[in-house]
Structure formats: structure tokens, C-alpha cells
C-alpha positions as CSV (number, residue, x, y, z in Angstrom):
1,M,-19.5,11.5,-1.0
2,K,-23.0,12.9,-0.5
3,F,-22.4,13.2,3.2
4,F,-19.2,15.2,2.5
5,K,-21.0,17.5,0.0
6,T,-23.8,18.0,2.5
7,I,-21.3,19.1,5.2
8,I,-19.7,21.5,2.8
9,T,-23.0,23.0,1.8
10,L,-24.1,23.4,5.4
11,S,-20.8,24.9,6.2
12,M,-21.2,27.4,3.4
13,V,-24.7,28.4,4.5
14,L,-23.5,28.9,8.1
15,A,-20.5,30.9,6.9
16,F,-22.8,33.1,4.8
17,F,-25.2,33.9,7.7
18,S,-22.2,34.3,10.0
19,C,-20.8,36.8,7.5
20,K,-24.0,38.8,7.5
21,E,-24.0,39.0,11.4
22,N,-20.4,39.8,11.5
23,K,-20.7,42.4,8.7
24,A,-23.4,44.3,10.8
25,K,-21.1,44.1,13.8
26,T,-18.1,45.3,11.8
27,Q,-20.0,48.4,10.6
28,K,-20.4,49.3,14.3
29,D,-16.8,48.3,15.3
30,S,-14.3,48.4,12.4
31,T,-11.7,46.5,14.4
32,E,-13.7,43.2,14.1
33,S,-13.2,41.0,11.0
34,I,-16.1,39.8,8.9
35,T,-15.1,36.1,8.7
36,T,-12.5,33.8,10.3
37,K,-9.9,32.0,8.3
38,S,-11.7,28.6,8.6
39,E,-15.0,30.1,7.5
40,E,-13.3,31.7,4.4
41,L,-12.1,28.2,3.4
42,Y,-15.6,27.1,2.7
43,V,-16.8,30.4,1.2
44,Q,-14.5,29.7,-1.7
45,E,-15.2,27.5,-4.7
46,E,-16.1,23.9,-4.1
47,F,-13.4,21.3,-4.2
48,F,-12.4,20.5,-7.8
49,F,-11.1,17.2,-6.6
50,E,-12.3,15.2,-3.6
51,K,-12.2,11.7,-2.3
52,E,-13.6,9.9,0.6
53,I,-10.8,8.3,2.7
54,N,-12.1,7.0,6.1
55,K,-8.7,6.0,7.5
56,K,-7.2,6.1,11.0
57,L,-3.8,7.8,11.1
58,G,-3.2,7.7,14.8
59,D,-4.9,8.0,18.2
60,N,-7.9,10.3,17.7
61,F,-6.5,11.2,14.2
62,F,-9.0,9.9,11.6
63,I,-9.2,11.3,8.0
64,K,-12.7,11.3,6.6
65,S,-11.9,12.8,3.2
66,F,-9.4,14.7,1.1
67,G,-10.1,17.6,-1.3
68,I,-8.2,20.2,-3.3
69,L,-9.2,23.8,-3.7
70,Y,-7.8,26.4,-6.1
71,G,-5.8,29.1,-4.5
72,E,-5.8,32.8,-5.3
73,N,-3.2,32.5,-8.1
74,E,-2.9,30.1,-11.0
75,N,-0.3,27.8,-9.3
76,D,-1.7,28.0,-5.8
77,Y,-3.6,25.0,-4.3
78,K,-5.0,24.2,-0.9
79,L,-5.0,20.5,0.1
80,V,-7.6,19.8,2.7
81,F,-7.9,16.8,4.9
82,V,-11.3,16.6,6.7
83,L,-10.9,15.0,10.1
84,S,-13.3,13.2,12.5
85,D,-15.5,15.2,14.8
86,F,-13.6,14.0,17.8
87,A,-10.2,15.2,16.6
88,T,-8.5,17.5,19.1
89,K,-5.6,20.0,18.8
90,T,-3.6,17.8,21.3
91,S,-4.1,14.6,19.2
92,V,-3.3,16.3,15.9
93,N,-0.2,18.0,17.3
94,Q,1.3,14.6,18.2
95,Y,1.8,13.9,14.5
96,S,3.6,15.1,11.4
97,F,2.1,14.4,8.0
98,G,4.0,13.3,4.9
99,M,3.0,13.0,1.3
100,Q,4.9,11.3,-1.5
101,V,3.5,12.9,-4.6
102,F,4.1,10.4,-7.5
103,L,4.3,12.2,-10.9
104,P,4.0,11.0,-14.5
105,Q,7.2,10.9,-16.6
106,E,6.6,14.2,-18.4
107,E,6.1,16.1,-15.0
108,R,9.3,14.4,-13.6
109,E,11.2,15.5,-16.7
110,K,9.9,19.1,-16.5
111,L,11.1,19.2,-12.8
112,K,14.3,17.3,-13.6
113,L,13.6,14.7,-10.9
114,K,15.5,11.5,-10.6
115,K,13.0,9.7,-8.4
116,P,9.4,9.1,-9.3
117,Y,8.0,11.3,-6.5
118,I,8.5,14.5,-4.5
119,D,8.0,14.8,-0.8
120,W,5.6,17.3,0.8
121,N,5.8,17.1,4.6
122,F,4.3,19.4,7.2
123,N,3.3,19.6,10.9
124,P,-0.5,20.0,10.8
125,D,-2.5,22.3,13.0
126,L,-6.1,21.5,13.7
127,E,-8.4,24.0,12.1
128,S,-12.2,24.0,12.4
129,N,-15.4,25.8,11.6
130,R,-18.7,25.2,13.2
131,L,-19.3,21.8,11.5
132,I,-16.0,20.2,10.6
133,N,-12.4,19.7,11.8
134,Y,-9.6,19.8,9.2
135,I,-6.0,20.3,8.4
136,S,-4.8,22.0,5.3
137,L,-1.6,22.6,3.3
138,D,-1.1,25.5,0.9
139,R,1.1,24.6,-2.0
140,K,2.4,26.6,-4.9
141,T,3.4,24.3,-7.9
142,T,3.5,24.2,-11.6
143,I,2.6,20.5,-11.6
144,R,-0.5,19.8,-13.6
145,S,-0.8,16.0,-13.3
146,I,-0.3,13.6,-10.4
147,D,-0.4,9.9,-10.7
148,S,-1.0,9.3,-7.0
149,I,-0.2,10.6,-3.5
150,R,0.8,8.4,-0.7
151,C,-0.3,10.2,2.5
152,Y,1.0,9.0,6.0
153,S,1.3,10.2,9.5
154,Y,4.2,9.7,11.9
155,K,5.1,10.8,15.4
156,R,6.1,14.5,15.4
157,D,8.8,14.3,18.0
158,K,10.6,11.2,16.6
159,Y,10.2,9.4,13.3
160,E,9.6,5.7,14.0
161,G,8.0,4.8,10.7
162,A,4.6,5.6,9.2
163,I,1.6,5.0,11.6
164,G,-1.2,5.1,9.0
165,T,-1.2,5.4,5.2
166,F,-3.7,6.0,2.4
167,W,-3.4,6.6,-1.3
168,V,-5.1,9.2,-3.5
169,K,-5.0,8.5,-7.3
170,G,-5.7,10.3,-10.6
171,I,-5.4,14.0,-9.7
172,E,-5.4,16.6,-12.5
173,L,-4.6,20.1,-11.4
């Protein structure tokens, strides 16, 4: 956990200095942006929920940790999966990512769900800043409590079952 916080802190410091350099450049040439999308991710607030994972989900697809950031609006969240340093766009693009989000009874009743979970699936794209590789999912939801999330990867071109699985438990939004 300390290692993950150290990476985030270093990332924020680099993003800060990068912003200063880019800001000076932008004053000269207004067509350049101040920060990139990946740098903006770590300029925001710290994760309000984070968990160390250390789980292989496929060839060269290793999840180090999982975290959640608040989005711009009340019901917006960014789920972030920090990947290994050796992750490549090619290796990540081979997989789709699934999440079964298990909800407490009151949340299921509020959403009128018959099954105990909802599915959040996506095709991840590798994102990175100078220090870390990650994939992220932006999600808008009124859910405030999650019992657990079962995360898994599977081949993107043809589903042949889950390749790697891990669980995240006790999340309060």
C-alpha cells in the first residue's frame, strides 16, 4: 500500500512540474494543452478507496492495484486498475474486462434487480503517465454501497471463460 501511495505522490509531483513547463509553453503557443489526460488523472484528489491486488489476468496483463476516484459530478466515479510496468498496448488489447458488482439488498431493491449483481464490462485501453500504466472505467451510478466486485479478464475476440479473477470487497461510494 505504501508503494502504491509513493507512486501516486511521485506521479502528482511530476504532473505538477510538467504542468508548469507546459503552461509556459502554452503561453507561447496557445494550441498546446497544459496537461495530458493521463496526467490529469493523478492531479485530481487521491483515491477514496484503494486495494492492492497483485494478480495476473493474462499474458503481460498483471493488475497491481485497484482504486476509485470521485468524478466531476456527484454520481461520477473513475475505477482505476494500475498495471505492471511491462504492460503493453498490444497485450492489454487482447482482453476484455468484466466486473460483477454485488450489491446489498437495499441497493438491489432501489434498482429493482432480480439477481444479486450488475455487470460492468468494457474493452480496456492502456493509459500511462511517466510512472505507471493503468486502465480505467468512468461510471455514472446512484449506487452508494457495494458488497464486492468480482473482476475478471477474458479474450476480447472470443469468450472462452474467465482467464484471471480477483475480488474487491467492502466499497462505500
